[in-house]
A tleap script that builds the chain and sets N, CA, C and O, in Angstrom:
source leaprc.protein.ff14SB
mol = sequence {
  NMET GLY GLU ILE PHE TRP SER ASP VAL LYS
  TYR GLU ASP VAL PRO GLY GLU SER LYS ILE
  ARG PRO VAL ILE ILE VAL ASP GLU LEU GLU
  ASP ASP LEU LEU ILE LEU VAL SER THR THR
  SER GLN SER PRO GLU ASP PRO PRO LYS TYR
  TYR ASP GLN TYR LYS ILE PRO ILE PRO ASN
  TRP ARG LYS SER GLY LEU PRO LYS PRO SER
  TRP GLY LEU GLY PHE LYS LEU LEU ASP ILE
  THR LYS ARG ASP PHE LYS LYS ILE ILE LYS
  ASP LYS ASP PHE ILE GLY LYS LEU TYR PRO
  GLN ASP PHE GLN TYR LEU VAL HIE GLN ILE
  GLU LEU ILE HIE GLU ASP CASN
}
set mol.1.N position { 139.612 136.202 167.025 }
set mol.1.CA position { 139.709 134.689 166.692 }
set mol.1.C position { 140.883 134.528 165.763 }
set mol.1.O position { 141.363 135.467 165.129 }
set mol.2.N position { 141.323 133.280 165.716 }
set mol.2.CA position { 142.419 132.870 164.789 }
set mol.2.C position { 143.818 132.935 165.584 }
set mol.2.O position { 144.853 132.692 164.964 }
set mol.3.N position { 143.855 133.249 166.897 }
set mol.3.CA position { 145.075 133.257 167.560 }
set mol.3.C position { 145.587 131.780 167.716 }
set mol.3.O position { 144.816 130.833 167.871 }
set mol.4.N position { 146.925 131.668 167.665 }
set mol.4.CA position { 147.586 130.348 167.730 }
set mol.4.C position { 148.409 130.320 169.028 }
set mol.4.O position { 149.177 131.260 169.229 }
set mol.5.N position { 148.319 129.347 169.907 }
set mol.5.CA position { 149.116 129.130 171.087 }
set mol.5.C position { 149.685 127.818 171.154 }
set mol.5.O position { 149.061 126.916 170.596 }
set mol.6.N position { 150.851 127.529 171.787 }
set mol.6.CA position { 151.315 126.297 172.133 }
set mol.6.C position { 150.591 125.763 173.227 }
set mol.6.O position { 150.354 126.511 174.175 }
set mol.7.N position { 150.167 124.480 173.249 }
set mol.7.CA position { 149.426 123.827 174.261 }
set mol.7.C position { 149.818 122.413 174.491 }
set mol.7.O position { 150.339 121.877 173.512 }
set mol.8.N position { 149.689 121.679 175.564 }
set mol.8.CA position { 150.019 120.354 175.726 }
set mol.8.C position { 148.670 119.695 175.323 }
set mol.8.O position { 147.598 119.962 175.867 }
set mol.9.N position { 148.838 118.817 174.322 }
set mol.9.CA position { 147.675 118.172 173.820 }
set mol.9.C position { 147.758 116.556 174.029 }
set mol.9.O position { 148.706 115.907 173.585 }
set mol.10.N position { 146.768 116.019 174.684 }
set mol.10.CA position { 146.906 114.707 175.072 }
set mol.10.C position { 146.566 113.797 173.945 }
set mol.10.O position { 145.730 114.154 173.115 }
set mol.11.N position { 147.179 112.609 173.860 }
set mol.11.CA position { 146.832 111.638 172.792 }
set mol.11.C position { 145.578 110.915 173.305 }
set mol.11.O position { 145.489 110.586 174.487 }
set mol.12.N position { 144.602 110.668 172.400 }
set mol.12.CA position { 143.480 109.920 172.652 }
set mol.12.C position { 143.763 108.485 172.872 }
set mol.12.O position { 143.173 107.820 173.724 }
set mol.13.N position { 144.730 107.996 172.043 }
set mol.13.CA position { 144.885 106.600 171.986 }
set mol.13.C position { 146.007 105.982 172.902 }
set mol.13.O position { 146.221 104.777 173.029 }
set mol.14.N position { 146.734 107.077 173.560 }
set mol.14.CA position { 147.874 106.614 174.418 }
set mol.14.C position { 147.591 107.346 175.746 }
set mol.14.O position { 148.016 108.492 175.888 }
set mol.15.N position { 146.893 106.738 176.723 }
set mol.15.CA position { 146.602 107.385 177.969 }
set mol.15.C position { 147.948 107.878 178.671 }
set mol.15.O position { 148.959 107.175 178.680 }
set mol.16.N position { 147.885 109.089 179.235 }
set mol.16.CA position { 148.977 109.668 179.951 }
set mol.16.C position { 150.095 110.302 179.015 }
set mol.16.O position { 151.040 110.919 179.508 }
set mol.17.N position { 149.950 110.126 177.654 }
set mol.17.CA position { 151.024 110.776 176.893 }
set mol.17.C position { 150.356 112.051 176.255 }
set mol.17.O position { 149.143 112.145 176.068 }
set mol.18.N position { 151.239 112.979 175.954 }
set mol.18.CA position { 150.733 114.190 175.252 }
set mol.18.C position { 152.077 114.847 174.494 }
set mol.18.O position { 153.235 114.445 174.614 }
set mol.19.N position { 151.636 115.884 173.744 }
set mol.19.CA position { 152.730 116.531 172.982 }
set mol.19.C position { 152.343 118.005 172.832 }
set mol.19.O position { 151.187 118.346 172.583 }
set mol.20.N position { 153.365 118.873 172.994 }
set mol.20.CA position { 153.139 120.271 172.816 }
set mol.20.C position { 152.893 120.710 171.298 }
set mol.20.O position { 153.753 120.593 170.425 }
set mol.21.N position { 151.757 121.170 171.116 }
set mol.21.CA position { 151.405 121.382 169.688 }
set mol.21.C position { 150.721 122.907 169.582 }
set mol.21.O position { 150.326 123.465 170.606 }
set mol.22.N position { 150.629 123.427 168.501 }
set mol.22.CA position { 149.889 124.720 168.190 }
set mol.22.C position { 148.426 124.278 168.273 }
set mol.22.O position { 148.051 123.214 167.780 }
set mol.23.N position { 147.567 125.171 168.944 }
set mol.23.CA position { 146.089 125.165 168.976 }
set mol.23.C position { 145.508 126.407 168.440 }
set mol.23.O position { 146.196 127.409 168.634 }
set mol.24.N position { 144.446 126.564 167.837 }
set mol.24.CA position { 143.894 127.645 167.236 }
set mol.24.C position { 142.501 127.998 167.812 }
set mol.24.O position { 141.601 127.158 167.792 }
set mol.25.N position { 142.319 129.241 168.327 }
set mol.25.CA position { 141.092 129.671 168.708 }
set mol.25.C position { 140.094 129.963 167.486 }
set mol.25.O position { 140.403 130.826 166.664 }
set mol.26.N position { 138.948 129.275 167.374 }
set mol.26.CA position { 138.142 129.451 166.194 }
set mol.26.C position { 136.815 130.088 166.501 }
set mol.26.O position { 136.106 130.498 165.581 }
set mol.27.N position { 136.433 130.193 167.833 }
set mol.27.CA position { 135.220 130.865 168.129 }
set mol.27.C position { 135.100 131.350 169.555 }
set mol.27.O position { 135.790 130.785 170.403 }
set mol.28.N position { 134.356 132.263 169.883 }
set mol.28.CA position { 134.230 132.771 171.174 }
set mol.28.C position { 132.704 132.749 171.432 }
set mol.28.O position { 131.939 133.319 170.654 }
set mol.29.N position { 132.273 132.101 172.506 }
set mol.29.CA position { 130.831 132.001 172.807 }
set mol.29.C position { 130.580 132.389 174.237 }
set mol.29.O position { 130.667 131.498 175.081 }
set mol.30.N position { 130.286 133.584 174.602 }
set mol.30.CA position { 130.075 134.143 175.844 }
set mol.30.C position { 131.257 133.937 176.743 }
set mol.30.O position { 132.230 134.684 176.642 }
set mol.31.N position { 131.221 132.939 177.639 }
set mol.31.CA position { 132.430 132.804 178.518 }
set mol.31.C position { 133.208 131.513 178.036 }
set mol.31.O position { 134.066 130.995 178.751 }
set mol.32.N position { 132.927 131.103 177.006 }
set mol.32.CA position { 133.768 129.841 176.390 }
set mol.32.C position { 134.548 130.194 175.100 }
set mol.32.O position { 134.231 131.138 174.377 }
set mol.33.N position { 135.505 129.437 174.887 }
set mol.33.CA position { 136.200 129.495 173.613 }
set mol.33.C position { 136.023 128.077 172.908 }
set mol.33.O position { 135.953 127.038 173.566 }
set mol.34.N position { 135.959 128.113 171.593 }
set mol.34.CA position { 136.045 126.934 170.811 }
set mol.34.C position { 137.263 126.852 170.221 }
set mol.34.O position { 137.621 127.797 169.518 }
set mol.35.N position { 138.044 125.817 170.380 }
set mol.35.CA position { 139.345 125.636 170.034 }
set mol.35.C position { 139.563 124.398 169.121 }
set mol.35.O position { 139.105 123.282 169.367 }
set mol.36.N position { 140.308 124.720 168.048 }
set mol.36.CA position { 140.759 123.528 167.104 }
set mol.36.C position { 141.850 122.957 167.912 }
set mol.36.O position { 142.856 123.642 168.094 }
set mol.37.N position { 141.763 121.840 168.388 }
set mol.37.CA position { 142.693 121.261 169.376 }
set mol.37.C position { 144.102 121.175 168.899 }
set mol.37.O position { 145.015 121.276 169.719 }
set mol.38.N position { 144.355 120.991 167.588 }
set mol.38.CA position { 145.844 120.840 167.198 }
set mol.38.C position { 145.794 120.944 165.730 }
set mol.38.O position { 144.854 120.816 164.945 }
set mol.39.N position { 147.234 121.249 165.528 }
set mol.39.CA position { 147.665 121.258 164.000 }
set mol.39.C position { 148.666 120.253 163.963 }
set mol.39.O position { 149.212 119.773 164.956 }
set mol.40.N position { 148.915 119.914 162.623 }
set mol.40.CA position { 150.022 118.926 162.436 }
set mol.40.C position { 150.851 119.443 161.410 }
set mol.40.O position { 150.387 120.324 160.686 }
set mol.41.N position { 152.135 118.986 161.215 }
set mol.41.CA position { 153.054 119.294 160.228 }
set mol.41.C position { 153.106 118.092 159.209 }
set mol.41.O position { 153.871 118.067 158.245 }
set mol.42.N position { 152.277 117.175 159.505 }
set mol.42.CA position { 152.229 115.924 158.659 }
set mol.42.C position { 151.190 116.065 157.513 }
set mol.42.O position { 149.988 115.993 157.770 }
set mol.43.N position { 151.619 116.254 156.321 }
set mol.43.CA position { 150.591 116.478 155.065 }
set mol.43.C position { 149.954 115.214 154.822 }
set mol.43.O position { 150.444 114.144 155.185 }
set mol.44.N position { 148.763 115.341 154.155 }
set mol.44.CA position { 147.942 114.227 153.940 }
set mol.44.C position { 148.749 113.324 153.130 }
set mol.44.O position { 149.557 113.791 152.327 }
set mol.45.N position { 148.585 111.975 153.287 }
set mol.45.CA position { 149.336 110.870 152.540 }
set mol.45.C position { 148.614 110.661 151.282 }
set mol.45.O position { 147.475 111.100 151.119 }
set mol.46.N position { 149.300 109.951 150.319 }
set mol.46.CA position { 148.984 109.630 149.032 }
set mol.46.C position { 149.195 108.225 148.949 }
set mol.46.O position { 150.366 107.856 148.859 }
set mol.47.N position { 148.226 107.305 148.963 }
set mol.47.CA position { 146.779 107.630 149.010 }
set mol.47.C position { 146.516 108.090 150.520 }
set mol.47.O position { 147.238 107.821 151.480 }
set mol.48.N position { 145.366 108.818 150.533 }
set mol.48.CA position { 145.057 109.431 151.855 }
set mol.48.C position { 144.490 108.329 152.894 }
set mol.48.O position { 143.749 107.432 152.490 }
set mol.49.N position { 144.823 108.422 154.078 }
set mol.49.CA position { 144.282 107.523 155.158 }
set mol.49.C position { 143.059 108.270 155.522 }
set mol.49.O position { 142.701 109.289 154.932 }
set mol.50.N position { 142.336 107.649 156.662 }
set mol.50.CA position { 141.053 108.106 157.135 }
set mol.50.C position { 141.136 109.498 157.556 }
set mol.50.O position { 140.402 110.327 157.018 }
set mol.51.N position { 141.962 109.834 158.469 }
set mol.51.CA position { 141.998 111.280 159.010 }
set mol.51.C position { 142.609 112.360 158.063 }
set mol.51.O position { 142.622 113.563 158.325 }
set mol.52.N position { 143.044 111.869 157.088 }
set mol.52.CA position { 143.689 112.924 156.143 }
set mol.52.C position { 142.490 113.668 155.490 }
set mol.52.O position { 142.723 114.759 154.968 }
set mol.53.N position { 141.312 113.201 155.478 }
set mol.53.CA position { 140.147 113.888 154.995 }
set mol.53.C position { 139.867 115.114 155.703 }
set mol.53.O position { 139.292 116.046 155.139 }
set mol.54.N position { 140.289 115.172 157.067 }
set mol.54.CA position { 140.047 116.223 157.988 }
set mol.54.C position { 141.190 117.337 158.136 }
set mol.54.O position { 141.063 118.336 158.844 }
set mol.55.N position { 142.277 117.044 157.405 }
set mol.55.CA position { 143.343 118.016 157.489 }
set mol.55.C position { 143.176 119.121 156.612 }
set mol.55.O position { 143.043 118.942 155.401 }
set mol.56.N position { 143.171 120.340 157.172 }
set mol.56.CA position { 142.769 121.655 156.649 }
set mol.56.C position { 143.978 122.385 156.270 }
set mol.56.O position { 144.584 122.801 157.257 }
set mol.57.N position { 144.550 122.687 155.076 }
set mol.57.CA position { 145.756 123.328 154.910 }
set mol.57.C position { 145.834 124.641 155.461 }
set mol.57.O position { 144.804 125.316 155.454 }
set mol.58.N position { 146.991 125.165 155.985 }
set mol.58.CA position { 147.220 126.565 156.430 }
set mol.58.C position { 148.301 127.142 155.473 }
set mol.58.O position { 149.488 127.122 155.799 }
set mol.59.N position { 147.903 127.627 154.356 }
set mol.59.CA position { 148.959 128.126 153.299 }
set mol.59.C position { 149.881 129.161 153.801 }
set mol.59.O position { 151.069 129.104 153.485 }
set mol.60.N position { 149.430 130.106 154.559 }
set mol.60.CA position { 150.212 131.143 155.095 }
set mol.60.C position { 150.756 130.895 156.446 }
set mol.60.O position { 150.699 131.761 157.319 }
set mol.61.N position { 151.290 129.716 156.640 }
set mol.61.CA position { 151.719 129.270 157.933 }
set mol.61.C position { 152.839 130.077 158.496 }
set mol.61.O position { 152.887 130.233 159.716 }
set mol.62.N position { 153.799 130.636 157.674 }
set mol.62.CA position { 154.898 131.441 158.097 }
set mol.62.C position { 154.276 132.713 158.581 }
set mol.62.O position { 154.579 133.118 159.703 }
set mol.63.N position { 153.453 133.364 157.850 }
set mol.63.CA position { 152.855 134.677 158.340 }
set mol.63.C position { 152.086 134.594 159.497 }
set mol.63.O position { 151.807 135.622 160.113 }
set mol.64.N position { 151.653 133.340 159.924 }
set mol.64.CA position { 150.902 133.086 161.083 }
set mol.64.C position { 151.831 132.828 162.343 }
set mol.64.O position { 151.360 132.818 163.480 }
set mol.65.N position { 153.181 132.618 162.079 }
set mol.65.CA position { 154.055 132.318 163.171 }
set mol.65.C position { 154.269 130.903 163.434 }
set mol.65.O position { 154.864 130.517 164.440 }
set mol.66.N position { 153.794 130.122 162.547 }
set mol.66.CA position { 153.951 128.560 162.666 }
set mol.66.C position { 155.369 128.172 162.183 }
set mol.66.O position { 155.879 128.665 161.177 }
set mol.67.N position { 155.922 127.322 162.913 }
set mol.67.CA position { 157.462 126.957 162.632 }
set mol.67.C position { 157.668 126.135 161.309 }
set mol.67.O position { 158.769 126.164 160.759 }
set mol.68.N position { 156.649 125.416 160.799 }
set mol.68.CA position { 156.700 124.657 159.597 }
set mol.68.C position { 155.296 124.515 158.897 }
set mol.68.O position { 154.256 124.747 159.513 }
set mol.69.N position { 155.321 124.120 157.571 }
set mol.69.CA position { 154.090 123.828 156.955 }
set mol.69.C position { 153.032 122.996 157.954 }
set mol.69.O position { 153.341 121.998 158.606 }
set mol.70.N position { 151.771 123.605 157.928 }
set mol.70.CA position { 150.903 123.101 158.922 }
set mol.70.C position { 149.540 122.818 158.303 }
set mol.70.O position { 149.217 123.374 157.253 }
set mol.71.N position { 148.690 121.917 158.966 }
set mol.71.CA position { 147.448 121.616 158.570 }
set mol.71.C position { 146.526 121.631 159.933 }
set mol.71.O position { 146.965 121.120 160.963 }
set mol.72.N position { 145.326 122.196 159.891 }
set mol.72.CA position { 144.455 122.071 161.152 }
set mol.72.C position { 143.874 120.708 161.069 }
set mol.72.O position { 143.648 120.169 159.985 }
set mol.73.N position { 143.634 120.156 162.208 }
set mol.73.CA position { 142.974 118.917 162.260 }
set mol.73.C position { 141.519 119.074 162.620 }
set mol.73.O position { 141.099 119.053 163.777 }
set mol.74.N position { 140.837 119.222 161.616 }
set mol.74.CA position { 139.268 119.797 161.732 }
set mol.74.C position { 138.342 118.866 162.490 }
set mol.74.O position { 137.265 119.312 162.885 }
set mol.75.N position { 138.665 117.662 162.711 }
set mol.75.CA position { 137.634 116.751 163.383 }
set mol.75.C position { 137.660 117.062 164.920 }
set mol.75.O position { 136.625 116.765 165.518 }
set mol.76.N position { 138.518 117.526 165.538 }
set mol.76.CA position { 138.570 117.618 166.947 }
set mol.76.C position { 138.510 119.092 167.519 }
set mol.76.O position { 139.440 119.873 167.320 }
set mol.77.N position { 137.494 119.406 168.166 }
set mol.77.CA position { 137.161 120.683 168.716 }
set mol.77.C position { 137.060 120.590 170.165 }
set mol.77.O position { 136.558 119.595 170.688 }
set mol.78.N position { 137.525 121.607 170.869 }
set mol.78.CA position { 137.330 121.523 172.408 }
set mol.78.C position { 136.638 122.903 172.865 }
set mol.78.O position { 136.963 123.987 172.382 }
set mol.79.N position { 135.692 122.746 173.806 }
set mol.79.CA position { 135.026 123.901 174.268 }
set mol.79.C position { 135.607 124.074 175.735 }
set mol.79.O position { 135.527 123.175 176.571 }
set mol.80.N position { 136.177 125.261 175.969 }
set mol.80.CA position { 136.794 125.484 177.124 }
set mol.80.C position { 136.447 126.808 177.692 }
set mol.80.O position { 136.325 127.738 176.894 }
set mol.81.N position { 136.263 127.036 179.018 }
set mol.81.CA position { 135.982 128.351 179.497 }
set mol.81.C position { 137.213 129.303 179.277 }
set mol.81.O position { 138.339 128.811 179.198 }
set mol.82.N position { 137.026 130.607 179.180 }
set mol.82.CA position { 138.039 131.547 179.034 }
set mol.82.C position { 138.919 131.469 180.367 }
set mol.82.O position { 140.145 131.582 180.332 }
set mol.83.N position { 138.225 131.275 181.493 }
set mol.83.CA position { 138.823 131.282 182.694 }
set mol.83.C position { 139.856 130.072 182.786 }
set mol.83.O position { 141.002 130.284 183.184 }
set mol.84.N position { 139.451 128.859 182.429 }
set mol.84.CA position { 140.333 127.703 182.366 }
set mol.84.C position { 141.475 127.999 181.344 }
set mol.84.O position { 142.630 127.688 181.636 }
set mol.85.N position { 141.199 128.549 180.241 }
set mol.85.CA position { 142.132 128.863 179.159 }
set mol.85.C position { 143.335 129.613 179.652 }
set mol.85.O position { 144.495 129.317 179.362 }
set mol.86.N position { 142.941 130.665 180.466 }
set mol.86.CA position { 143.905 131.600 181.016 }
set mol.86.C position { 144.764 130.856 182.110 }
set mol.86.O position { 145.918 131.197 182.369 }
set mol.87.N position { 144.113 129.813 182.732 }
set mol.87.CA position { 144.968 129.067 183.721 }
set mol.87.C position { 146.140 128.325 183.000 }
set mol.87.O position { 147.299 128.317 183.416 }
set mol.88.N position { 145.683 127.684 181.831 }
set mol.88.CA position { 146.523 126.700 181.159 }
set mol.88.C position { 147.530 127.440 180.285 }
set mol.88.O position { 148.708 127.082 180.268 }
set mol.89.N position { 147.061 128.527 179.517 }
set mol.89.CA position { 147.892 129.125 178.517 }
set mol.89.C position { 148.537 130.503 179.050 }
set mol.89.O position { 147.830 131.316 179.646 }
set mol.90.N position { 149.819 130.718 178.828 }
set mol.90.CA position { 150.523 131.780 179.386 }
set mol.90.C position { 150.871 132.647 178.182 }
set mol.90.O position { 150.802 132.187 177.043 }
set mol.91.N position { 151.249 133.921 178.435 }
set mol.91.CA position { 151.630 134.927 177.465 }
set mol.91.C position { 152.731 134.377 176.404 }
set mol.91.O position { 152.687 134.617 175.197 }
set mol.92.N position { 153.679 133.637 177.022 }
set mol.92.CA position { 154.830 132.989 176.377 }
set mol.92.C position { 154.361 131.996 175.342 }
set mol.92.O position { 155.086 131.669 174.402 }
set mol.93.N position { 153.096 131.499 175.527 }
set mol.93.CA position { 152.493 130.440 174.677 }
set mol.93.C position { 152.060 130.970 173.300 }
set mol.93.O position { 151.904 130.226 172.331 }
set mol.94.N position { 151.893 132.180 173.275 }
set mol.94.CA position { 151.424 132.796 172.013 }
set mol.94.C position { 152.356 132.639 170.806 }
set mol.94.O position { 153.542 132.957 170.893 }
set mol.95.N position { 151.843 132.167 169.728 }
set mol.95.CA position { 152.469 131.884 168.452 }
set mol.95.C position { 152.376 133.166 167.533 }
set mol.95.O position { 153.289 133.920 167.194 }
set mol.96.N position { 151.050 133.214 167.223 }
set mol.96.CA position { 150.752 134.387 166.342 }
set mol.96.C position { 149.153 134.248 165.992 }
set mol.96.O position { 148.348 133.668 166.722 }
set mol.97.N position { 148.860 134.839 164.833 }
set mol.97.CA position { 147.439 134.822 164.358 }
set mol.97.C position { 147.245 134.386 162.856 }
set mol.97.O position { 147.906 134.876 161.941 }
set mol.98.N position { 146.358 133.500 162.700 }
set mol.98.CA position { 146.067 132.978 161.269 }
set mol.98.C position { 145.930 134.116 160.322 }
set mol.98.O position { 145.286 135.108 160.664 }
set mol.99.N position { 146.479 134.039 159.183 }
set mol.99.CA position { 146.356 134.991 158.078 }
set mol.99.C position { 144.736 135.044 157.813 }
set mol.99.O position { 144.129 133.975 157.883 }
set mol.100.N position { 144.083 136.128 157.541 }
set mol.100.CA position { 142.600 136.229 157.531 }
set mol.100.C position { 142.136 135.226 156.546 }
set mol.100.O position { 141.244 134.486 156.961 }
set mol.101.N position { 142.533 135.043 155.371 }
set mol.101.CA position { 142.067 134.204 154.427 }
set mol.101.C position { 142.047 132.692 154.848 }
set mol.101.O position { 141.136 131.902 154.598 }
set mol.102.N position { 143.211 132.426 155.533 }
set mol.102.CA position { 143.426 131.010 156.083 }
set mol.102.C position { 142.329 130.851 157.140 }
set mol.102.O position { 141.587 129.869 157.122 }
set mol.103.N position { 142.225 131.804 158.051 }
set mol.103.CA position { 141.103 131.638 159.038 }
set mol.103.C position { 139.782 131.392 158.615 }
set mol.103.O position { 139.108 130.488 159.110 }
set mol.104.N position { 139.290 132.294 157.551 }
set mol.104.CA position { 138.058 132.056 157.032 }
set mol.104.C position { 137.824 130.633 156.405 }
set mol.104.O position { 136.825 129.942 156.598 }
set mol.105.N position { 138.880 130.314 155.641 }
set mol.105.CA position { 138.782 128.907 155.037 }
set mol.105.C position { 138.737 127.679 156.134 }
set mol.105.O position { 138.060 126.660 155.999 }
set mol.106.N position { 139.552 127.967 157.191 }
set mol.106.CA position { 139.555 127.033 158.182 }
set mol.106.C position { 138.234 126.825 158.884 }
set mol.106.O position { 137.810 125.690 159.105 }
set mol.107.N position { 137.576 127.932 159.240 }
set mol.107.CA position { 136.316 127.942 159.836 }
set mol.107.C position { 135.246 127.217 158.880 }
set mol.107.O position { 134.452 126.345 159.232 }
set mol.108.N position { 135.382 127.715 157.708 }
set mol.108.CA position { 134.390 127.116 156.634 }
set mol.108.C position { 134.666 125.540 156.611 }
set mol.108.O position { 133.693 124.794 156.724 }
set mol.109.N position { 135.748 125.086 156.491 }
set mol.109.CA position { 135.918 123.556 156.376 }
set mol.109.C position { 135.516 122.915 157.636 }
set mol.109.O position { 134.886 121.860 157.567 }
set mol.110.N position { 135.829 123.469 158.875 }
set mol.110.CA position { 135.396 122.889 160.080 }
set mol.110.C position { 133.881 122.842 160.121 }
set mol.110.O position { 133.308 121.809 160.467 }
set mol.111.N position { 133.211 123.950 159.770 }
set mol.111.CA position { 131.686 123.823 159.611 }
set mol.111.C position { 131.234 122.655 158.815 }
set mol.111.O position { 130.382 121.875 159.239 }
set mol.112.N position { 131.868 122.528 157.544 }
set mol.112.CA position { 131.446 121.448 156.576 }
set mol.112.C position { 131.768 119.991 157.293 }
set mol.112.O position { 131.011 119.031 157.148 }
set mol.113.N position { 132.767 119.945 157.943 }
set mol.113.CA position { 133.199 118.652 158.634 }
set mol.113.C position { 132.147 118.264 159.659 }
set mol.113.O position { 131.691 117.123 159.746 }
set mol.114.N position { 131.782 119.310 160.446 }
set mol.114.CA position { 130.950 119.091 161.635 }
set mol.114.C position { 129.508 118.993 161.311 }
set mol.114.O position { 128.784 118.406 162.114 }
set mol.115.N position { 129.003 119.498 160.229 }
set mol.115.CA position { 127.721 119.411 159.926 }
set mol.115.C position { 127.301 117.995 159.455 }
set mol.115.O position { 126.140 117.603 159.566 }
set mol.116.N position { 128.247 117.284 158.950 }
set mol.116.CA position { 128.062 115.770 158.547 }
set mol.116.C position { 127.945 114.874 159.846 }
set mol.116.O position { 127.349 113.798 159.803 }
set mol.117.N position { 128.564 115.376 161.059 }
set mol.117.CA position { 128.644 114.621 162.197 }
set mol.117.C position { 127.557 114.826 163.241 }
set mol.117.O position { 127.574 114.176 164.286 }
savepdb mol mol.pdb
quit
């Protein structure tokens, strides 16, 4: 777990539009993968907007292979079969792997976010 890949992420609020972004595998459940759908290079704003409360910092972004400072968007998770993932993601899409402490923190924060919802 903790592997990061480039993937085409669809915008929820703009049908038919998408953007290539890093996604992170956060858990493996038998034949399925649980994926943090996206990361962002936009830091939380001051004062914070609503979704800023779900941005999880990735301090060691360089060691993880990310091109710029990044935050995981902890509110949006995707459950996808390993088979479908392999159809969508190719070897060339691999970015790197989260630094272990960053991965543990990310998973803990995701758990906290989703236990309230």
